[in-house]
N, CA, C and O atoms as a GROMACS GRO file, in nm:
protein
  264
    1UNK      N    1  -6.429  -6.478  10.953
    1UNK     CA    2  -6.294  -6.432  10.817
    1UNK      C    3  -6.268  -6.503  10.718
    1UNK      O    4  -6.246  -6.624  10.725
    2UNK      N    5  -6.268  -6.425  10.597
    2UNK     CA    6  -6.262  -6.485  10.490
    2UNK      C    7  -6.134  -6.460  10.398
    2UNK      O    8  -6.099  -6.356  10.344
    3UNK      N    9  -6.075  -6.583  10.396
    3UNK     CA   10  -5.909  -6.532  10.331
    3UNK      C   11  -5.875  -6.692  10.231
    3UNK      O   12  -5.876  -6.806  10.275
    4UNK      N   13  -5.850  -6.648  10.097
    4UNK     CA   14  -5.833  -6.804   9.981
    4UNK      C   15  -5.729  -6.862  10.046
    4UNK      O   16  -5.639  -6.807  10.108
    5UNK      N   17  -5.749  -6.982  10.025
    5UNK     CA   18  -5.664  -7.111  10.055
    5UNK      C   19  -5.595  -7.113   9.926
    5UNK      O   20  -5.662  -7.111   9.822
    6UNK      N   21  -5.463  -7.117   9.923
    6UNK     CA   22  -5.385  -7.168   9.813
    6UNK      C   23  -5.313  -7.302   9.796
    6UNK      O   24  -5.240  -7.345   9.885
    7UNK      N   25  -5.329  -7.355   9.703
    7UNK     CA   26  -5.235  -7.476   9.678
    7UNK      C   27  -5.068  -7.463   9.706
    7UNK      O   28  -5.014  -7.359   9.743
    8UNK      N   29  -5.020  -7.552   9.687
    8UNK     CA   30  -4.900  -7.557   9.719
    8UNK      C   31  -4.811  -7.478   9.528
    8UNK      O   32  -4.705  -7.417   9.518
    9UNK      N   33  -4.886  -7.506   9.442
    9UNK     CA   34  -4.881  -7.491   9.290
    9UNK      C   35  -4.892  -7.340   9.275
    9UNK      O   36  -4.816  -7.265   9.213
   10UNK      N   37  -5.020  -7.305   9.353
   10UNK     CA   38  -5.027  -7.139   9.318
   10UNK      C   39  -4.946  -7.057   9.413
   10UNK      O   40  -4.909  -6.941   9.392
   11UNK      N   41  -4.917  -7.136   9.535
   11UNK     CA   42  -4.808  -7.038   9.580
   11UNK      C   43  -4.657  -7.038   9.525
   11UNK      O   44  -4.584  -6.945   9.558
   12UNK      N   45  -4.604  -7.148   9.436
   12UNK     CA   46  -4.513  -7.166   9.368
   12UNK      C   47  -4.524  -7.050   9.294
   12UNK      O   48  -4.458  -6.954   9.330
   13UNK      N   49  -4.604  -7.041   9.188
   13UNK     CA   50  -4.675  -6.956   9.085
   13UNK      C   51  -4.638  -6.815   9.124
   13UNK      O   52  -4.577  -6.732   9.056
   14UNK      N   53  -4.697  -6.801   9.267
   14UNK     CA   54  -4.699  -6.622   9.374
   14UNK      C   55  -4.570  -6.551   9.358
   14UNK      O   56  -4.530  -6.442   9.317
   15UNK      N   57  -4.494  -6.724   9.438
   15UNK     CA   58  -4.341  -6.663   9.469
   15UNK      C   59  -4.227  -6.668   9.348
   15UNK      O   60  -4.119  -6.610   9.346
   16UNK      N   61  -4.277  -6.745   9.261
   16UNK     CA   62  -4.164  -6.757   9.145
   16UNK      C   63  -4.070  -6.874   9.168
   16UNK      O   64  -3.956  -6.879   9.122
   17UNK      N   65  -4.131  -6.969   9.245
   17UNK     CA   66  -4.051  -7.066   9.344
   17UNK      C   67  -4.080  -7.219   9.278
   17UNK      O   68  -4.197  -7.234   9.243
   18UNK      N   69  -4.019  -7.299   9.262
   18UNK     CA   70  -4.046  -7.460   9.240
   18UNK      C   71  -4.140  -7.490   9.320
   18UNK      O   72  -4.147  -7.430   9.427
   19UNK      N   73  -4.235  -7.591   9.284
   19UNK     CA   74  -4.305  -7.628   9.392
   19UNK      C   75  -4.209  -7.745   9.504
   19UNK      O   76  -4.228  -7.754   9.625
   20UNK      N   77  -4.123  -7.813   9.435
   20UNK     CA   78  -4.023  -7.878   9.540
   20UNK      C   79  -3.923  -7.772   9.653
   20UNK      O   80  -3.871  -7.804   9.760
   21UNK      N   81  -3.922  -7.657   9.592
   21UNK     CA   82  -3.840  -7.581   9.671
   21UNK      C   83  -3.936  -7.544   9.807
   21UNK      O   84  -3.884  -7.546   9.918
   22UNK      N   85  -4.104  -7.506   9.787
   22UNK     CA   86  -4.168  -7.468   9.892
   22UNK      C   87  -4.164  -7.611   9.970
   22UNK      O   88  -4.125  -7.605  10.086
   23UNK      N   89  -4.191  -7.707   9.933
   23UNK     CA   90  -4.202  -7.860   9.999
   23UNK      C   91  -4.086  -7.856  10.071
   23UNK      O   92  -4.108  -7.889  10.187
   24UNK      N   93  -3.974  -7.829  10.051
   24UNK     CA   94  -3.810  -7.854  10.112
   24UNK      C   95  -3.867  -7.746  10.249
   24UNK      O   96  -3.857  -7.788  10.364
   25UNK      N   97  -3.921  -7.620  10.222
   25UNK     CA   98  -3.916  -7.496  10.309
   25UNK      C   99  -4.038  -7.553  10.441
   25UNK      O  100  -4.032  -7.527  10.561
   26UNK      N  101  -4.116  -7.615  10.388
   26UNK     CA  102  -4.201  -7.672  10.482
   26UNK      C  103  -4.148  -7.784  10.558
   26UNK      O  104  -4.164  -7.791  10.680
   27UNK      N  105  -4.080  -7.879  10.485
   27UNK     CA  106  -4.004  -7.974  10.569
   27UNK      C  107  -3.912  -7.926  10.695
   27UNK      O  108  -3.916  -7.962  10.813
   28UNK      N  109  -3.834  -7.836  10.633
   28UNK     CA  110  -3.766  -7.731  10.751
   28UNK      C  111  -3.804  -7.613  10.790
   28UNK      O  112  -3.733  -7.515  10.810
   29UNK      N  113  -3.967  -7.627  10.806
   29UNK     CA  114  -3.984  -7.469  10.888
   29UNK      C  115  -3.933  -7.362  10.788
   29UNK      O  116  -3.823  -7.326  10.831
   30UNK      N  117  -3.950  -7.322  10.722
   30UNK     CA  118  -3.894  -7.188  10.647
   30UNK      C  119  -4.002  -7.165  10.550
   30UNK      O  120  -4.088  -7.248  10.520
   31UNK      N  121  -3.992  -7.058  10.509
   31UNK     CA  122  -4.140  -7.022  10.388
   31UNK      C  123  -4.238  -7.006  10.447
   31UNK      O  124  -4.245  -7.027  10.568
   32UNK      N  125  -4.315  -6.973  10.390
   32UNK     CA  126  -4.488  -6.923  10.458
   32UNK      C  127  -4.548  -7.017  10.506
   32UNK      O  128  -4.553  -7.121  10.442
   33UNK      N  129  -4.614  -7.005  10.639
   33UNK     CA  130  -4.667  -7.122  10.692
   33UNK      C  131  -4.781  -7.204  10.608
   33UNK      O  132  -4.865  -7.134  10.552
   34UNK      N  133  -4.789  -7.319  10.597
   34UNK     CA  134  -4.905  -7.386  10.563
   34UNK      C  135  -4.932  -7.497  10.643
   34UNK      O  136  -4.852  -7.554  10.717
   35UNK      N  137  -5.064  -7.527  10.621
   35UNK     CA  138  -5.103  -7.684  10.708
   35UNK      C  139  -5.206  -7.770  10.609
   35UNK      O  140  -5.249  -7.734  10.499
   36UNK      N  141  -5.231  -7.879  10.671
   36UNK     CA  142  -5.281  -8.016  10.566
   36UNK      C  143  -5.414  -7.934  10.621
   36UNK      O  144  -5.452  -7.873  10.721
   37UNK      N  145  -5.464  -7.978  10.475
   37UNK     CA  146  -5.631  -8.003  10.506
   37UNK      C  147  -5.676  -8.114  10.408
   37UNK      O  148  -5.660  -8.119  10.286
   38UNK      N  149  -5.741  -8.208  10.495
   38UNK     CA  150  -5.727  -8.336  10.439
   38UNK      C  151  -5.642  -8.434  10.345
   38UNK      O  152  -5.675  -8.512  10.255
   39UNK      N  153  -5.509  -8.396  10.406
   39UNK     CA  154  -5.400  -8.476  10.365
   39UNK      C  155  -5.353  -8.346  10.212
   39UNK      O  156  -5.279  -8.372  10.118
   40UNK      N  157  -5.407  -8.249  10.232
   40UNK     CA  158  -5.332  -8.160  10.111
   40UNK      C  159  -5.313  -8.046  10.166
   40UNK      O  160  -5.387  -7.986  10.244
   41UNK      N  161  -5.166  -8.004  10.107
   41UNK     CA  162  -5.102  -7.878  10.180
   41UNK      C  163  -5.162  -7.743  10.154
   41UNK      O  164  -5.184  -7.727  10.034
   42UNK      N  165  -5.195  -7.638  10.230
   42UNK     CA  166  -5.290  -7.516  10.175
   42UNK      C  167  -5.231  -7.388  10.272
   42UNK      O  168  -5.204  -7.394  10.392
   43UNK      N  169  -5.220  -7.275  10.185
   43UNK     CA  170  -5.162  -7.171  10.224
   43UNK      C  171  -5.264  -7.070  10.255
   43UNK      O  172  -5.343  -7.068  10.161
   44UNK      N  173  -5.292  -6.997  10.334
   44UNK     CA  174  -5.376  -6.884  10.324
   44UNK      C  175  -5.268  -6.711  10.266
   44UNK      O  176  -5.165  -6.647  10.285
   45UNK      N  177  -5.367  -6.717  10.206
   45UNK     CA  178  -5.288  -6.585  10.081
   45UNK      C  179  -5.271  -6.495  10.178
   45UNK      O  180  -5.165  -6.446  10.140
   46UNK      N  181  -5.298  -6.442  10.269
   46UNK     CA  182  -5.268  -6.348  10.378
   46UNK      C  183  -5.133  -6.360  10.455
   46UNK      O  184  -5.036  -6.287  10.475
   47UNK      N  185  -5.166  -6.468  10.485
   47UNK     CA  186  -4.993  -6.584  10.537
   47UNK      C  187  -4.879  -6.546  10.474
   47UNK      O  188  -4.778  -6.501  10.529
   48UNK      N  189  -4.900  -6.568  10.329
   48UNK     CA  190  -4.825  -6.578  10.247
   48UNK      C  191  -4.731  -6.439  10.178
   48UNK      O  192  -4.614  -6.417  10.146
   49UNK      N  193  -4.880  -6.358  10.178
   49UNK     CA  194  -4.813  -6.213  10.147
   49UNK      C  195  -4.755  -6.138  10.279
   49UNK      O  196  -4.678  -6.042  10.277
   50UNK      N  197  -4.808  -6.199  10.388
   50UNK     CA  198  -4.747  -6.133  10.565
   50UNK      C  199  -4.617  -6.189  10.542
   50UNK      O  200  -4.532  -6.116  10.595
   51UNK      N  201  -4.561  -6.298  10.479
   51UNK     CA  202  -4.434  -6.367  10.515
   51UNK      C  203  -4.330  -6.326  10.411
   51UNK      O  204  -4.212  -6.343  10.438
   52UNK      N  205  -4.367  -6.270  10.290
   52UNK     CA  206  -4.338  -6.217  10.162
   52UNK      C  207  -4.303  -6.072  10.211
   52UNK      O  208  -4.198  -6.028  10.165
   53UNK      N  209  -4.372  -5.991  10.297
   53UNK     CA  210  -4.336  -5.855  10.358
   53UNK      C  211  -4.224  -5.874  10.460
   53UNK      O  212  -4.126  -5.801  10.450
   54UNK      N  213  -4.229  -5.967  10.561
   54UNK     CA  214  -4.129  -5.958  10.656
   54UNK      C  215  -4.019  -6.023  10.561
   54UNK      O  216  -3.920  -5.976  10.617
   55UNK      N  217  -3.975  -6.087  10.473
   55UNK     CA  218  -3.869  -6.117  10.380
   55UNK      C  219  -3.812  -5.972  10.339
   55UNK      O  220  -3.694  -5.945  10.364
   56UNK      N  221  -3.899  -5.875  10.274
   56UNK     CA  222  -3.868  -5.765  10.228
   56UNK      C  223  -3.797  -5.675  10.333
   56UNK      O  224  -3.691  -5.615  10.316
   57UNK      N  225  -3.862  -5.678  10.427
   57UNK     CA  226  -3.795  -5.586  10.524
   57UNK      C  227  -3.682  -5.662  10.574
   57UNK      O  228  -3.577  -5.598  10.566
   58UNK      N  229  -3.665  -5.796  10.631
   58UNK     CA  230  -3.536  -5.854  10.664
   58UNK      C  231  -3.400  -5.821  10.547
   58UNK      O  232  -3.280  -5.810  10.573
   59UNK      N  233  -3.469  -5.812  10.414
   59UNK     CA  234  -3.380  -5.825  10.326
   59UNK      C  235  -3.328  -5.610  10.353
   59UNK      O  236  -3.217  -5.559  10.368
   60UNK      N  237  -3.433  -5.564  10.350
   60UNK     CA  238  -3.394  -5.404  10.384
   60UNK      C  239  -3.297  -5.345  10.465
   60UNK      O  240  -3.216  -5.256  10.441
   61UNK      N  241  -3.328  -5.436  10.602
   61UNK     CA  242  -3.259  -5.395  10.725
   61UNK      C  243  -3.093  -5.472  10.724
   61UNK      O  244  -3.006  -5.440  10.804
   62UNK      N  245  -3.077  -5.566  10.624
   62UNK     CA  246  -2.911  -5.632  10.603
   62UNK      C  247  -2.989  -5.739  10.662
   62UNK      O  248  -2.879  -5.773  10.707
   63UNK      N  249  -3.067  -5.824  10.706
   63UNK     CA  250  -3.084  -5.935  10.755
   63UNK      C  251  -3.134  -6.051  10.654
   63UNK      O  252  -3.209  -6.042  10.557
   64UNK      N  253  -3.072  -6.153  10.703
   64UNK     CA  254  -3.133  -6.257  10.601
   64UNK      C  255  -3.211  -6.361  10.659
   64UNK      O  256  -3.159  -6.425  10.750
   65UNK      N  257  -3.325  -6.390  10.622
   65UNK     CA  258  -3.400  -6.486  10.702
   65UNK      C  259  -3.472  -6.568  10.576
   65UNK      O  260  -3.502  -6.507  10.474
   66UNK      N  261  -3.499  -6.724  10.590
   66UNK     CA  262  -3.574  -6.790  10.473
   66UNK      C  263  -3.704  -6.784  10.512
   66UNK      O  264  -3.792  -6.829  10.439
   0.00000   0.00000   0.00000
């Protein structure tokens, strides 16, 4: 399976949030799932898109989740 790996900065640009926000979310186990590769955090593009869709569904259903 080929899935683009994104940096924290790229995900920040994609979601229009600061890199520090993504780091805080990761530390608190919120936000899109990321993982370390050689000491650097990466995010699968499909996982970020799935997380974003889940946030949209939660907002539409009246639930709020980070």
